[in-house]
N, C-alpha and C positions, 0 to 999 in steps of 0.2 A: 451293614454286613452282618451275617449270622455269626461270624467269628470276630471277636475284638471290636464289637460295636462301641462307638464313642472314643476309641483310642486313636491317637495320632500314629500313623504308620508310614513306612516308605512305600513307593510304588512297587507293586509286585502282584503275584498271583500264581496260578497253577500252570503246569506244563500242558500244552496242547499236543496231542499225539502227532499233529502235522508239523510240530517244531522239529521233529526228527527227519531230516532230509539230507542225505549224504551229498546231494548235488548243490546245496546252497553255497554261494561264493563266500569265501572265508578269508579274513586277513587277521594276523596276530598269532598268538600261541596256537599250536595245532590241537586237534581234538584229543590227542594222546597227552599233550602237556596239560590241557584243562582237566583231563581225567585224573592226572596225578595231583593237581591242585585241589580238586573238589572231592577226591576220595571215592570216585565211582568209575564205571567202565566208560570208554570213549563215546559210545552211542548215547549214554545217559548224559554225559558231560556236554555233548553238543546240544542236546535238547534243553538242558538247564541254561546254557549260555544264550541260546536262541530265545528261550522264554523270558529271560531277564531283559533282553533288548526289546522284545515285543511288548511286554507288560509296561516297560518304561515309556514306550511310545503311546500305548493305549491310554495310560493314566496321566501323562504329563505333556504329550506332544513332542517329546525329545527323542530323536532317532539317531542311534549310534551306527550309522551306515553311510556309505558314500559311493561314488562312481568308480573309485579305485582305492588301492591301499594307501595312497598319499593324499586323499581328499575325503571330505565329509559333507553331507548335505548341510547347507547353512540356513535354510528356511523351510519350515514345515507348516506354515500358517495358511496356505491357500485352501480353497474349498475342495480341490481334488485330493489333497492330503487329508483333509477332515473326513471326506467320504471314505477313504481307505481306513482311517483310524476307527470310525464308527463301525465299519464292516468287520474289522478285526475284533472289536469289543463285543460285537454281537455273534462272533464266531461264524460269520457268513463267508469269511475269507481267510485263507491261510497266509501267515506272515511270510513264509518262504515264497509264495506266489507273488506277493507284493514286491519283494526284493528282486525276483527274477523279471517281472514285468517292467520294473523301473530301471533295470540294469545296475542294481546296487550290490555292493559286497558288505558283509557283516563286519564291522570294525571291532573285533573282539580285543584289539590292542588298547581300546579305550576303557576296557573293563578290568577290574581286579577282583579276585576271590577274597572275601573278608572273613566270614564266620559261618558256622552251621549250628542250628538249634533244632532240637526235637521237642515237641510239646510234652509236658509232664504226663506221667502215666495216669494221673487222677483226672485229667481233663476229658470230657466226653468227646471232643473233637481233637484229633491228633494229627500233626503235620510234621514233615521234615522240611526245613526251610534253609536254603542257602542264601547268604547275604553277599551282595556285591557292592563295590564302589565304582564310580565312573567319573570321567571328565566330561563336563558339558561342552559340546562342540561349539566353536566360535561362531557367532551369528545366530545360533538357535536360542530360543527363549521358552521358558516353561509356561504352560497355559493351564487354566482351570477347565479341564475338559472331561474328566472322568464322571460317569454316571453312578459309580460305585461308592462315592464318598459324599458326605454331607458338606464338607468344606475342604478346600485345598489351599495350603499355605507353603511357601518356601522360605526357609529361615537359615541364617548362619548357624552352624552347629552349636556354637557357644550360646547363642540366644535360645535355641531349642532346649538345651540343657537347663538354662536358667529358668525358663518358663515352666519346665517340668518340676524343677526343684521348688518353685514357688506355687506349685499345684495349679498353675494357670492352664496347663494342658496335661493330658494323661498319656503315658507311654507304657507299653509292656516292657518287662525287663530286657528282652533282647534288643528292642529298639533303643532304649536308653543306654545300655552298655556298649552297643556298637557306636553310638554317637560319642560316648565318653572316650572310646579308643581313638576315634577319628580326630577329636579335638586336640589330641596330644601333638598333632602335626600342624605345621604352619602353612603349608602349601598343598595344592592338589597333587603336584608332582611327588611330594613326600609321601602322601597317602598311597598313591599308586605304586611307588617304589616299595613300601612296606608290604602291600598286597602281593606284589610279584614274588616275594619270598615266603608267602604263607602256604601252608598245607592244611586245608580245612578238615577238622575232625568234629563230628557231631557231638554236641553237648546236650544232655537231658537234665534239666533242673530237678532236684529232689528236695523234699521238705526236710529241714534239719532244725534241731532245737539248740539255740545259742544262748539260752538263759532268759530271754525276754519273750519266749514263745516261738512257735514254728516260723521259720523263714525259708525262702527258696534259696538253694545254693546257686553260686555263680561260678563261671569258669575260673580256675585257679590263677590263670595269667591276668585276669581282669581284677581280681580282688584287691591287689595293692592300689590300683588306680581308683577304685571305688572308695577304699578307706581314706586315701589322700584327699579325694574330692569331698568326702563327708566331713573331713577335718577331725 
C-alpha cells in the first residue's frame, strides 16, 4: 500500500460513490441515527456504513448482510461469492448491486461506530477515517483473500497488543489505541453496547513536547488507558 506500508491495519478503505444508494435494503439504526453517531449528514453516513461492510467483505470475506433483518449469510466461501468479491475489489461491480441481485439487506445492527481519526497535518497523505466494530456472523469465517495486503492474520485483541508491545508487529497509533479500548471489554456484546452509546468526534494528532522529545498526542479519553497499560 502507498499509505501505511508494512503496518498491521484493520480491513478498510475508501468510499465508493456507488455506496450511496437510497434504495439499498437496510436493517438496524436508521441513516439519521448513523449520522448522529458518526457526526455527518445522513447521506454520508449511509455511504460510510455501506463502505465499511463492503470493504470488510472485500478484504476478509466476511459479509454483514442477510436475506432478512433476522437472518445473516452463514457461508461466503463458494466460487460465486468469490467472483463477486473480486469484482468488487476491482471496482467492476457496485456493492449495492450485489445486495440487490442476491436479495440481501445490509445488517447495520451488527456494526458499531467506534472512533474517528484525521491524519496529522504534517503527513503528505491525509485521510478522515471512521473506525467501526462488528460482530462476526455465526457460521462465517475469515479468509486470506485481499490482494492489497502482503499478509493477513486474525488475532485475539490482547494478542495483537502483546505482539505490538514486543515489536513483533507494527501498528499505527489509531490501530493500537482502538485495540486498547476494545480489550477493556470481555465480550463482543459488551463492545457493541459501548459502541451504541458513542458519538464519534474526529481527532487529529498533534506533535507535543513532553520532556523526552516530540510525541504525538492521543485522545484525552484514551490517555488513562495508555498510561495504565504502559505501567
